[in-house]
N, C-alpha and C positions, 0 to 999 in steps of 0.2 A: 262605192260599194253597191249601188247598182245595178255598174257591167256586172260586178263579180257577182251580185244575185245571179244572174243572166246568163254566168258562162257557167254557177257551179249548182245550179237544179237543172239539167241537161234533164229532166227527169217531164221536168212539167211541158205543158203543152199551149200554144197561143202564137199572139205576134213578138217580136221581142223587145218593137214601141211600149206594146198593151206591158207587159211584163215591166217590163226600165219602171213608164208610168206608175203603174199599182205598187209595186214595189215601193216609191219613193214615197205616193201619197199613203201608205203602213207604217212607212219609218219614221213620217212626220206626224205620222198620230202617237206611233207606239212612244214617239220621244217624248210625249207630253203622260206619258204614264209614269205613275209612283213609283220611285224607286228603280229608272228607267236604267240599264250599267247597258255599254258595250265596247266591246275588247274586238281589236284586229290583230292577226297576225302577219307579218310581213318582213320580208325580206329586201331584197329589190324593187318590190312591187307587191304591194296585197295578197293575200296568198289564201287568207282565211278569216272570217266575223262571226261573234258573236253578240247574241242581245236581248235582253228580258227586261221582264219586269215584275213587280211585284203583285200578285193577284188583289182587286181591288174587295175592302172586307164584306165587302156585303152577297158575294157568291155569282151575282149576276153573271161571270165566266161561264157556270154548269149550267145556268139556267137551261140550256139542251141539251144536256148532257141524258142518254141513252139507255141508259142502266140503272142501275139504283146509288144512288152517290153513296158510298161508303161518309158513316160520318163525322172519321178521325178529319178525312177530308174536309168537311164542309167545316166541323170546328175549326184547323187548322188556318184555314179562308178567314176567318170571321175572325182570328188571330192579328191576321197580317202576315204568316210566316210558312207562305204559297209562292212559289218566285216561277211564272211560267218564261221559256227560253223559246222566244220571237222567234228566232230567225239563226240557223248553224249551218254555216258552208265552209268549203275551201275549194280551190281550184282542183280538175279531176289528176293536173300534174302532181299536185302536192299531197294528194289522197294517200292515207296510209301509211302516214309515217308520224301521226299521233299527235296530228296537229288538232284535230277536231273534239279529240278528248281533251286536251290540254285547253284551249279557249273557253269548253265548257266545264272547268272545273274551276281554272281563274274566275268565270263569270259566275260562278255558284258559291266559290270561296267569302267573293265580297256580297254576296246577296244579303246575306245575314239572317238565310231563312229556314225552317228547319226541312221542309218538303219541295221539290221540284216537279214540274210537269210539262209536257213539249205537246203538243198534237203534229201528228204524224199523219200524212196522206198514206191510204192503204196501199197503192201502187207504188212507193216508195222503198220500195224492199232494201236498199244500202243503208238507208238512215235504221227503217226497224232493227235490221242485223247491229247496225253499231249498237243505237242506245240498248238495246236489248244484250249485248256483250259488255257494255258498263256496267248494267246491273238492274236497271231499267223494268219497270213491269207494264204490261198494257190492263189497264185496270175499266177500260172500256171504251163507248164512242161518242162521240160529239157534233151534233148536226149543224153548223150555219147555220146561221136564221136566215138567210138568201133560199135556203133548202137546196144546195149545192149537196153535194159528197158527203157525207159525216168524216169526220180525222178519226184515228185512233188517239188515246188518251196514255199517255206513257206518263208515269212519277217515279221519283227515286227520292232516297231518305241523301241531303245533304248532308256531306262526312263533316267532321268540325275539325278542322287544323289546329293543331293548337296554336294558342297566341307566339308572334314573335317569328313563325318560322317564315321560312323566305318565300318568297310569290314562285309562283311557276315560270321556267322558263317559256318561252312562245318561241324562240326563236329554231328555223324547220333547222 
């Protein structure tokens, strides 16, 4: 998965070793979060992945929100109804085939949440375009506590799938 992360995030800067190590550290931390879930898209190789977790009810995630936090977002977070998409990526050779959308849809279906959020780097044009095309909206910026560049905060209502509906097919 770390190799997929390196190849899938060609817009990032830094050494491959640092990116690889940083991803594994983040994945290890994220795997311990409440409601963590991970989905892979595979054919003869792993071609994409998506993972995320429910936001902590304390609202700590929003501590560095740069704008006025919408009241509804604060309430849904306190109710444990906000799912954060922490990683979404597809190998470049498999992009524009609907794989990322299907990964994301399946992940959110399984989350049981009412609202989803994702942090997208302002320089990730492809990421912004994809989320906006899928109906997500930008609501502000969140600055990481380490003082690095802020991320755009995107949100979307999680559509309710009818009970008993078949899962999404992830085969590319």
